[in-house]
VMD Tcl script that builds the backbone (N, CA, C; Angstrom):
set m [mol new atoms 432]
animate dup $m
set s [atomselect $m all]
$s set {name element resname resid chain x y z} {
  {N N UNK 1 A 0.864 -1.183 0.000}
  {CA C UNK 1 A 0.000 0.000 0.000}
  {C C UNK 1 A 0.902 1.234 0.000}
  {N N UNK 2 A 0.622 2.152 -0.866}
  {CA C UNK 2 A 1.371 3.403 -0.947}
  {C C UNK 2 A 0.548 4.522 -0.336}
  {N N UNK 3 A 1.179 5.299 0.522}
  {CA C UNK 3 A 0.556 6.473 1.121}
  {C C UNK 3 A 1.452 7.674 0.811}
  {N N UNK 4 A 0.881 8.703 0.221}
  {CA C UNK 4 A 1.651 9.908 -0.083}
  {C C UNK 4 A 1.935 10.665 1.208}
  {N N UNK 5 A 3.153 11.207 1.313}
  {CA C UNK 5 A 3.557 11.937 2.515}
  {C C UNK 5 A 4.402 13.138 2.120}
  {N N UNK 6 A 4.141 14.258 2.785}
  {CA C UNK 6 A 4.998 15.433 2.704}
  {C C UNK 6 A 5.699 15.524 4.054}
  {N N UNK 7 A 7.017 15.570 4.020}
  {CA C UNK 7 A 7.809 15.642 5.245}
  {C C UNK 7 A 8.422 17.031 5.349}
  {N N UNK 8 A 7.811 17.891 6.169}
  {CA C UNK 8 A 8.320 19.246 6.383}
  {C C UNK 8 A 9.203 19.319 7.621}
  {N N UNK 9 A 9.419 18.174 8.250}
  {CA C UNK 9 A 10.220 18.124 9.462}
  {C C UNK 9 A 11.671 17.773 9.172}
  {N N UNK 10 A 12.428 17.693 10.231}
  {CA C UNK 10 A 13.844 17.387 10.116}
  {C C UNK 10 A 14.175 15.935 10.360}
  {N N UNK 11 A 13.175 15.081 10.500}
  {CA C UNK 11 A 13.396 13.663 10.781}
  {C C UNK 11 A 13.147 12.817 9.538}
  {N N UNK 12 A 13.701 11.614 9.563}
  {CA C UNK 12 A 13.429 10.649 8.495}
  {C C UNK 12 A 11.962 10.246 8.553}
  {N N UNK 13 A 11.458 9.695 7.463}
  {CA C UNK 13 A 10.086 9.186 7.454}
  {C C UNK 13 A 9.960 8.045 8.459}
  {N N UNK 14 A 8.744 7.837 8.993}
  {CA C UNK 14 A 8.533 6.701 9.897}
  {C C UNK 14 A 8.930 5.393 9.207}
  {N N UNK 15 A 9.472 4.478 10.016}
  {CA C UNK 15 A 9.921 3.197 9.485}
  {C C UNK 15 A 9.467 2.073 10.388}
  {N N UNK 16 A 9.339 0.876 9.805}
  {CA C UNK 16 A 9.082 -0.321 10.583}
  {C C UNK 16 A 10.397 -0.757 11.225}
  {N N UNK 17 A 10.367 -1.098 12.515}
  {CA C UNK 17 A 11.582 -1.519 13.218}
  {C C UNK 17 A 12.015 -2.920 12.820}
  {N N UNK 18 A 11.040 -3.777 12.504}
  {CA C UNK 18 A 11.339 -5.143 12.075}
  {C C UNK 18 A 10.434 -5.478 10.899}
  {N N UNK 19 A 10.750 -6.524 10.145}
  {CA C UNK 19 A 9.894 -6.892 9.007}
  {C C UNK 19 A 8.458 -7.253 9.400}
  {N N UNK 20 A 8.222 -7.666 10.630}
  {CA C UNK 20 A 6.876 -8.058 11.059}
  {C C UNK 20 A 6.168 -6.987 11.880}
  {N N UNK 21 A 6.768 -5.825 12.030}
  {CA C UNK 21 A 6.148 -4.750 12.810}
  {C C UNK 21 A 4.870 -4.261 12.152}
  {N N UNK 22 A 3.837 -3.999 12.938}
  {CA C UNK 22 A 2.586 -3.434 12.424}
  {C C UNK 22 A 2.645 -1.915 12.402}
  {N N UNK 23 A 3.370 -1.336 13.358}
  {CA C UNK 23 A 3.441 0.107 13.488}
  {C C UNK 23 A 4.803 0.649 13.114}
  {N N UNK 24 A 4.794 1.898 12.668}
  {CA C UNK 24 A 6.023 2.619 12.345}
  {C C UNK 24 A 6.225 3.705 13.390}
  {N N UNK 25 A 7.421 3.790 13.923}
  {CA C UNK 25 A 7.704 4.836 14.908}
  {C C UNK 25 A 7.715 6.198 14.239}
  {N N UNK 26 A 7.057 7.160 14.887}
  {CA C UNK 26 A 7.034 8.533 14.405}
  {C C UNK 26 A 7.759 9.394 15.448}
  {N N UNK 27 A 8.456 10.417 14.982}
  {CA C UNK 27 A 9.329 11.217 15.839}
  {C C UNK 27 A 8.804 12.642 16.046}
  {N N UNK 28 A 9.218 13.217 17.168}
  {CA C UNK 28 A 8.854 14.594 17.501}
  {C C UNK 28 A 9.628 15.553 16.607}
  {N N UNK 29 A 8.907 16.418 15.917}
  {CA C UNK 29 A 9.539 17.447 15.088}
  {C C UNK 29 A 9.522 18.759 15.863}
  {N N UNK 30 A 10.437 18.858 16.805}
  {CA C UNK 30 A 10.547 20.047 17.660}
  {C C UNK 30 A 12.001 20.496 17.673}
  {N N UNK 31 A 12.217 21.788 17.925}
  {CA C UNK 31 A 13.584 22.310 17.980}
  {C C UNK 31 A 14.096 22.408 19.411}
  {N N UNK 32 A 13.176 22.494 20.363}
  {CA C UNK 32 A 13.530 22.566 21.779}
  {C C UNK 32 A 12.807 21.455 22.528}
  {N N UNK 33 A 13.410 20.921 23.587}
  {CA C UNK 33 A 12.720 19.899 24.380}
  {C C UNK 33 A 11.406 20.427 24.963}
  {N N UNK 34 A 10.457 19.514 25.160}
  {CA C UNK 34 A 9.191 19.829 25.810}
  {C C UNK 34 A 9.163 19.063 27.126}
  {N N UNK 35 A 8.939 19.773 28.227}
  {CA C UNK 35 A 8.840 19.128 29.534}
  {C C UNK 35 A 7.373 18.861 29.833}
  {N N UNK 36 A 7.051 17.581 30.042}
  {CA C UNK 36 A 5.701 17.189 30.447}
  {C C UNK 36 A 5.723 16.879 31.932}
  {N N UNK 37 A 5.048 17.682 32.704}
  {CA C UNK 37 A 4.931 17.432 34.135}
  {C C UNK 37 A 3.896 16.326 34.360}
  {N N UNK 38 A 3.862 15.720 35.523}
  {CA C UNK 38 A 2.859 14.686 35.793}
  {C C UNK 38 A 1.447 15.164 35.457}
  {N N UNK 39 A 0.711 14.346 34.747}
  {CA C UNK 39 A -0.661 14.580 34.292}
  {C C UNK 39 A -0.794 15.698 33.266}
  {N N UNK 40 A 0.306 16.235 32.790}
  {CA C UNK 40 A 0.259 17.265 31.759}
  {C C UNK 40 A 0.232 16.598 30.388}
  {N N UNK 41 A -0.410 17.269 29.435}
  {CA C UNK 41 A -0.464 16.780 28.065}
  {C C UNK 41 A 0.050 17.862 27.120}
  {N N UNK 42 A 0.459 17.432 25.938}
  {CA C UNK 42 A 0.943 18.378 24.932}
  {C C UNK 42 A 0.727 17.796 23.549}
  {N N UNK 43 A 0.439 18.682 22.610}
  {CA C UNK 43 A 0.355 18.298 21.197}
  {C C UNK 43 A 1.774 18.420 20.645}
  {N N UNK 44 A 2.310 17.304 20.186}
  {CA C UNK 44 A 3.681 17.276 19.692}
  {C C UNK 44 A 3.645 17.108 18.171}
  {N N UNK 45 A 4.192 18.081 17.435}
  {CA C UNK 45 A 4.168 17.989 15.974}
  {C C UNK 45 A 5.152 16.936 15.457}
  {N N UNK 46 A 4.843 16.412 14.259}
  {CA C UNK 46 A 5.716 15.417 13.629}
  {C C UNK 46 A 6.342 15.915 12.332}
  {N N UNK 47 A 5.812 17.001 11.781}
  {CA C UNK 47 A 6.304 17.492 10.498}
  {C C UNK 47 A 5.763 16.714 9.307}
  {N N UNK 48 A 4.856 15.773 9.560}
  {CA C UNK 48 A 4.334 14.908 8.502}
  {C C UNK 48 A 2.910 15.301 8.107}
  {N N UNK 49 A 2.654 15.244 6.803}
  {CA C UNK 49 A 1.341 15.495 6.223}
  {C C UNK 49 A 1.048 14.301 5.318}
  {N N UNK 50 A -0.122 13.678 5.475}
  {CA C UNK 50 A -0.418 12.428 4.788}
  {C C UNK 50 A -1.591 12.558 3.833}
  {N N UNK 51 A -1.563 11.755 2.773}
  {CA C UNK 51 A -2.707 11.578 1.886}
  {C C UNK 51 A -3.064 10.094 1.936}
  {N N UNK 52 A -3.983 9.776 2.814}
  {CA C UNK 52 A -4.365 8.396 3.085}
  {C C UNK 52 A -5.448 7.980 2.091}
  {N N UNK 53 A -5.328 6.797 1.497}
  {CA C UNK 53 A -6.366 6.354 0.553}
  {C C UNK 53 A -7.730 6.210 1.235}
  {N N UNK 54 A -8.777 6.516 0.494}
  {CA C UNK 54 A -10.139 6.344 0.994}
  {C C UNK 54 A -10.348 4.868 1.350}
  {N N UNK 55 A -11.011 4.622 2.470}
  {CA C UNK 55 A -11.215 3.254 2.949}
  {C C UNK 55 A -10.183 2.849 3.980}
  {N N UNK 56 A -9.247 3.761 4.272}
  {CA C UNK 56 A -8.205 3.513 5.254}
  {C C UNK 56 A -8.139 4.658 6.251}
  {N N UNK 57 A -7.529 4.391 7.366}
  {CA C UNK 57 A -7.190 5.402 8.360}
  {C C UNK 57 A -5.769 5.105 8.807}
  {N N UNK 58 A -5.111 6.080 9.392}
  {CA C UNK 58 A -3.852 5.838 10.086}
  {C C UNK 58 A -4.143 6.024 11.566}
  {N N UNK 59 A -3.846 4.993 12.337}
  {CA C UNK 59 A -4.045 5.051 13.784}
  {C C UNK 59 A -2.753 5.516 14.446}
  {N N UNK 60 A -2.890 6.396 15.421}
  {CA C UNK 60 A -1.758 6.878 16.211}
  {C C UNK 60 A -1.835 6.161 17.550}
  {N N UNK 61 A -0.827 5.352 17.830}
  {CA C UNK 61 A -0.836 4.512 19.029}
  {C C UNK 61 A 0.370 4.808 19.913}
  {N N UNK 62 A 0.242 4.503 21.209}
  {CA C UNK 62 A 1.387 4.695 22.107}
  {C C UNK 62 A 2.524 3.742 21.761}
  {N N UNK 63 A 3.719 4.116 22.150}
  {CA C UNK 63 A 4.868 3.210 22.087}
  {C C UNK 63 A 4.908 2.466 23.415}
  {N N UNK 64 A 4.973 1.148 23.357}
  {CA C UNK 64 A 4.913 0.344 24.581}
  {C C UNK 64 A 6.084 0.630 25.518}
  {N N UNK 65 A 7.259 0.875 24.971}
  {CA C UNK 65 A 8.417 1.173 25.815}
  {C C UNK 65 A 8.240 2.452 26.609}
  {N N UNK 66 A 7.740 3.509 25.971}
  {CA C UNK 66 A 7.500 4.770 26.689}
  {C C UNK 66 A 6.423 4.589 27.747}
  {N N UNK 67 A 5.396 3.818 27.427}
  {CA C UNK 67 A 4.311 3.604 28.386}
  {C C UNK 67 A 4.802 2.806 29.594}
  {N N UNK 68 A 5.500 1.699 29.344}
  {CA C UNK 68 A 5.930 0.817 30.433}
  {C C UNK 68 A 7.044 1.428 31.276}
  {N N UNK 69 A 8.002 2.067 30.629}
  {CA C UNK 69 A 9.180 2.571 31.345}
  {C C UNK 69 A 8.997 3.967 31.910}
  {N N UNK 70 A 8.204 4.799 31.223}
  {CA C UNK 70 A 8.115 6.215 31.608}
  {C C UNK 70 A 6.708 6.702 31.929}
  {N N UNK 71 A 5.679 5.904 31.661}
  {CA C UNK 71 A 4.307 6.340 31.923}
  {C C UNK 71 A 3.797 7.344 30.908}
  {N N UNK 72 A 4.363 7.352 29.704}
  {CA C UNK 72 A 3.967 8.294 28.653}
  {C C UNK 72 A 3.098 7.550 27.649}
  {N N UNK 73 A 1.943 8.128 27.329}
  {CA C UNK 73 A 1.047 7.469 26.389}
  {C C UNK 73 A 0.381 8.502 25.493}
  {N N UNK 74 A -0.338 8.010 24.499}
  {CA C UNK 74 A -1.120 8.859 23.600}
  {C C UNK 74 A -2.491 9.025 24.232}
  {N N UNK 75 A -2.898 10.259 24.451}
  {CA C UNK 75 A -4.101 10.530 25.229}
  {C C UNK 75 A -5.369 9.975 24.593}
  {N N UNK 76 A -5.528 10.081 23.309}
  {CA C UNK 76 A -6.751 9.604 22.655}
  {C C UNK 76 A -6.503 8.292 21.927}
  {N N UNK 77 A -5.723 7.428 22.525}
  {CA C UNK 77 A -5.285 6.197 21.855}
  {C C UNK 77 A -6.432 5.244 21.580}
  {N N UNK 78 A -6.512 4.672 20.401}
  {CA C UNK 78 A -5.718 5.132 19.263}
  {C C UNK 78 A -6.348 6.358 18.625}
  {N N UNK 79 A -5.524 7.313 18.284}
  {CA C UNK 79 A -5.998 8.464 17.525}
  {C C UNK 79 A -6.236 8.033 16.087}
  {N N UNK 80 A -7.137 8.698 15.415}
  {CA C UNK 80 A -7.452 8.376 14.023}
  {C C UNK 80 A -7.129 9.555 13.132}
  {N N UNK 81 A -6.384 9.275 12.063}
  {CA C UNK 81 A -6.164 10.265 11.009}
  {C C UNK 81 A -7.013 9.799 9.828}
  {N N UNK 82 A -7.998 10.601 9.473}
  {CA C UNK 82 A -8.936 10.255 8.408}
  {C C UNK 82 A -8.338 10.523 7.033}
  {N N UNK 83 A -8.891 9.853 6.033}
  {CA C UNK 83 A -8.394 9.959 4.664}
  {C C UNK 83 A -8.527 11.368 4.091}
  {N N UNK 84 A -9.465 12.162 4.584}
  {CA C UNK 84 A -9.640 13.509 4.043}
  {C C UNK 84 A -8.901 14.590 4.830}
  {N N UNK 85 A -8.144 14.225 5.854}
  {CA C UNK 85 A -7.373 15.198 6.644}
  {C C UNK 85 A -6.051 15.472 5.940}
  {N N UNK 86 A -5.716 16.739 5.777}
  {CA C UNK 86 A -4.474 17.113 5.106}
  {C C UNK 86 A -3.551 17.962 5.974}
  {N N UNK 87 A -3.900 18.148 7.242}
  {CA C UNK 87 A -3.048 18.931 8.130}
  {C C UNK 87 A -1.896 18.107 8.680}
  {N N UNK 88 A -1.071 18.761 9.466}
  {CA C UNK 88 A 0.079 18.088 10.069}
  {C C UNK 88 A -0.371 17.051 11.087}
  {N N UNK 89 A 0.312 15.925 11.094}
  {CA C UNK 89 A 0.071 14.901 12.103}
  {C C UNK 89 A 0.695 15.381 13.411}
  {N N UNK 90 A -0.137 15.496 14.433}
  {CA C UNK 90 A 0.318 15.835 15.778}
  {C C UNK 90 A -0.041 14.683 16.690}
  {N N UNK 91 A 0.732 14.486 17.733}
  {CA C UNK 91 A 0.500 13.417 18.688}
  {C C UNK 91 A 0.204 14.049 20.041}
  {N N UNK 92 A -0.931 13.667 20.649}
  {CA C UNK 92 A -1.283 14.172 21.977}
  {C C UNK 92 A -0.654 13.234 23.002}
  {N N UNK 93 A 0.455 13.670 23.574}
  {CA C UNK 93 A 1.122 12.877 24.607}
  {C C UNK 93 A 0.643 13.318 25.978}
  {N N UNK 94 A 0.558 12.371 26.908}
  {CA C UNK 94 A 0.211 12.677 28.286}
  {C C UNK 94 A 1.184 11.925 29.198}
  {N N UNK 95 A 1.561 12.579 30.274}
  {CA C UNK 95 A 2.478 12.006 31.257}
  {C C UNK 95 A 1.654 11.466 32.421}
  {N N UNK 96 A 1.538 10.148 32.513}
  {CA C UNK 96 A 0.775 9.522 33.595}
  {C C UNK 96 A 1.673 9.100 34.755}
  {N N UNK 97 A 2.933 9.496 34.714}
  {CA C UNK 97 A 3.859 9.143 35.791}
  {C C UNK 97 A 3.857 10.232 36.858}
  {N N UNK 98 A 4.641 10.016 37.882}
  {CA C UNK 98 A 4.765 11.008 38.960}
  {C C UNK 98 A 6.008 11.872 38.799}
  {N N UNK 99 A 6.703 11.734 37.676}
  {CA C UNK 99 A 7.928 12.493 37.426}
  {C C UNK 99 A 7.825 13.253 36.112}
  {N N UNK 100 A 8.565 14.355 36.011}
  {CA C UNK 100 A 8.637 15.088 34.754}
  {C C UNK 100 A 9.212 14.182 33.672}
  {N N UNK 101 A 8.759 14.396 32.434}
  {CA C UNK 101 A 9.305 13.678 31.287}
  {C C UNK 101 A 9.672 14.711 30.240}
  {N N UNK 102 A 10.849 14.565 29.661}
  {CA C UNK 102 A 11.315 15.495 28.644}
  {C C UNK 102 A 11.230 14.831 27.272}
  {N N UNK 103 A 10.449 15.443 26.381}
  {CA C UNK 103 A 10.380 15.003 24.991}
  {C C UNK 103 A 11.509 15.713 24.259}
  {N N UNK 104 A 12.433 14.938 23.740}
  {CA C UNK 104 A 13.594 15.494 23.052}
  {C C UNK 104 A 13.316 15.629 21.557}
  {N N UNK 105 A 13.934 16.607 20.891}
  {CA C UNK 105 A 13.793 16.701 19.437}
  {C C UNK 105 A 14.200 15.384 18.771}
  {N N UNK 106 A 13.369 14.918 17.850}
  {CA C UNK 106 A 13.655 13.695 17.123}
  {C C UNK 106 A 13.330 12.416 17.863}
  {N N UNK 107 A 12.813 12.528 19.087}
  {CA C UNK 107 A 12.503 11.332 19.877}
  {C C UNK 107 A 11.318 10.579 19.285}
  {N N UNK 108 A 11.377 9.248 19.349}
  {CA C UNK 108 A 10.253 8.420 18.907}
  {C C UNK 108 A 9.143 8.551 19.942}
  {N N UNK 109 A 7.980 9.048 19.515}
  {CA C UNK 109 A 6.923 9.384 20.475}
  {C C UNK 109 A 5.660 8.548 20.328}
  {N N UNK 110 A 5.469 7.898 19.180}
  {CA C UNK 110 A 4.239 7.133 18.950}
  {C C UNK 110 A 4.469 6.199 17.778}
  {N N UNK 111 A 3.444 5.403 17.488}
  {CA C UNK 111 A 3.459 4.510 16.333}
  {C C UNK 111 A 2.303 4.882 15.407}
  {N N UNK 112 A 2.523 4.706 14.122}
  {CA C UNK 112 A 1.474 4.892 13.131}
  {C C UNK 112 A 1.151 3.539 12.524}
  {N N UNK 113 A -0.144 3.204 12.463}
  {CA C UNK 113 A -0.596 1.937 11.891}
  {C C UNK 113 A -1.658 2.233 10.841}
  {N N UNK 114 A -1.427 1.760 9.621}
  {CA C UNK 114 A -2.429 1.892 8.560}
  {C C UNK 114 A -3.471 0.801 8.747}
  {N N UNK 115 A -4.749 1.181 8.742}
  {CA C UNK 115 A -5.815 0.200 8.958}
  {C C UNK 115 A -6.954 0.448 7.977}
  {N N UNK 116 A -7.448 -0.641 7.407}
  {CA C UNK 116 A -8.627 -0.568 6.541}
  {C C UNK 116 A -9.860 -0.428 7.443}
  {N N UNK 117 A -10.852 0.269 6.960}
  {CA C UNK 117 A -12.111 0.343 7.699}
  {C C UNK 117 A -13.274 0.249 6.718}
  {N N UNK 118 A -14.399 -0.139 7.231}
  {CA C UNK 118 A -15.612 -0.252 6.432}
  {C C UNK 118 A -16.511 0.947 6.703}
  {N N UNK 119 A -17.288 1.314 5.715}
  {CA C UNK 119 A -18.316 2.332 5.882}
  {C C UNK 119 A -19.624 1.582 6.108}
  {N N UNK 120 A -20.288 1.888 7.204}
  {CA C UNK 120 A -21.504 1.139 7.518}
  {C C UNK 120 A -22.755 1.922 7.135}
  {N N UNK 121 A -23.816 1.177 6.919}
  {CA C UNK 121 A -25.147 1.744 6.753}
  {C C UNK 121 A -25.971 1.238 7.935}
  {N N UNK 122 A -26.679 2.118 8.584}
  {CA C UNK 122 A -27.519 1.720 9.711}
  {C C UNK 122 A -28.812 1.089 9.199}
  {N N UNK 123 A -29.213 0.041 9.837}
  {CA C UNK 123 A -30.515 -0.564 9.593}
  {C C UNK 123 A -31.264 -0.480 10.922}
  {N N UNK 124 A -32.156 0.474 11.012}
  {CA C UNK 124 A -32.882 0.661 12.257}
  {C C UNK 124 A -33.953 -0.418 12.390}
  {N N UNK 125 A -33.943 -1.129 13.535}
  {CA C UNK 125 A -34.886 -2.211 13.799}
  {C C UNK 125 A -35.475 -2.020 15.190}
  {N N UNK 126 A -36.518 -2.762 15.482}
  {CA C UNK 126 A -37.161 -2.666 16.800}
  {C C UNK 126 A -36.444 -3.532 17.834}
  {N N UNK 127 A -35.869 -4.658 17.410}
  {CA C UNK 127 A -35.220 -5.594 18.325}
  {C C UNK 127 A -33.966 -6.167 17.688}
  {N N UNK 128 A -33.058 -6.654 18.533}
  {CA C UNK 128 A -31.845 -7.320 18.081}
  {C C UNK 128 A -31.938 -8.807 18.388}
  {N N UNK 129 A -31.180 -9.625 17.690}
  {CA C UNK 129 A -31.174 -11.062 17.964}
  {C C UNK 129 A -30.608 -11.311 19.367}
  {N N UNK 130 A -31.004 -12.421 19.959}
  {CA C UNK 130 A -30.573 -12.775 21.311}
  {C C UNK 130 A -29.260 -13.555 21.257}
  {N N UNK 131 A -28.433 -13.382 22.294}
  {CA C UNK 131 A -27.198 -14.152 22.460}
  {C C UNK 131 A -27.121 -14.634 23.898}
  {N N UNK 132 A -26.211 -15.566 24.177}
  {CA C UNK 132 A -26.063 -16.045 25.557}
  {C C UNK 132 A -25.511 -14.943 26.466}
  {N N UNK 133 A -24.785 -14.011 25.918}
  {CA C UNK 133 A -24.232 -12.912 26.711}
  {C C UNK 133 A -25.287 -11.859 27.007}
  {N N UNK 134 A -26.132 -11.611 26.055}
  {CA C UNK 134 A -27.179 -10.608 26.241}
  {C C UNK 134 A -26.603 -9.219 26.456}
  {N N UNK 135 A -27.065 -8.549 27.517}
  {CA C UNK 135 A -26.635 -7.188 27.796}
  {C C UNK 135 A -25.449 -7.127 28.743}
  {N N UNK 136 A -24.878 -8.264 29.093}
  {CA C UNK 136 A -23.743 -8.271 30.013}
  {C C UNK 136 A -22.517 -7.620 29.402}
  {N N UNK 137 A -21.928 -6.723 30.125}
  {CA C UNK 137 A -20.722 -6.025 29.652}
  {C C UNK 137 A -19.836 -5.669 30.831}
  {N N UNK 138 A -18.736 -5.012 30.541}
  {CA C UNK 138 A -17.832 -4.501 31.569}
  {C C UNK 138 A -17.423 -5.570 32.568}
  {N N UNK 139 A -16.814 -6.630 32.041}
  {CA C UNK 139 A -16.313 -7.695 32.906}
  {C C UNK 139 A -17.276 -8.838 33.118}
  {N N UNK 140 A -18.415 -8.818 32.458}
  {CA C UNK 140 A -19.431 -9.850 32.698}
  {C C UNK 140 A -19.046 -11.213 32.147}
  {N N UNK 141 A -18.060 -11.282 31.262}
  {CA C UNK 141 A -17.678 -12.564 30.675}
  {C C UNK 141 A -16.517 -13.230 31.413}
  {N N UNK 142 A -16.041 -12.617 32.495}
  {CA C UNK 142 A -14.914 -13.171 33.243}
  {C C UNK 142 A -15.281 -14.447 33.980}
  {N N UNK 143 A -14.262 -15.233 34.336}
  {CA C UNK 143 A -14.468 -16.474 35.085}
  {C C UNK 143 A -14.871 -16.125 36.515}
  {N N UNK 144 A -15.858 -16.860 37.032}
  {CA C UNK 144 A -16.346 -16.560 38.383}
  {C C UNK 144 A -15.790 -17.536 39.374}
}
mol reanalyze $m
mol bondsrecalc $m
mol representation Tube
mol addrep $m
C-alpha cells in the first residue's frame, strides 16, 4: 500500500523496526525539548502530512516502551487520522507518571498503523437477535 507523505520536518520518514512490525515509529519534530509534568499533556508535531487512501485510516498509538518505562502514552489512543485530513500529524502525549518527562527533538513518540475500515449503513430495527451474553458487559464474561 502506498501512502503519499509530505515531510516538512527534520526527521526521516517513519519506518518499521522489524519486518513483522505493524506500526512505524514517528518522531517529535521540535527544535527545543518539551517538559511534560505529571498529568500534563501536549500536542507534539511530527512534520508529517499524509494523503491516506479512501477506505483507510492511520491510527496513532502509544509506544509500549515509553508507556511501560516512563508512563507516557497517547491521550486519545488510538488516535485516528482520516483519509480527508491534510493537516500536520500531531500526537497528543500525556504524562501519567509522577515524574517530569522530557520530549527530546527527534525522539520516537508514537506509532502509526495503517488500517482498513468499512463504511456502515444503519438498519434501524425494533429488536436485536438474542445471544447467551445478552446485555452483560464490563467484565461480565470473566471467570467466576
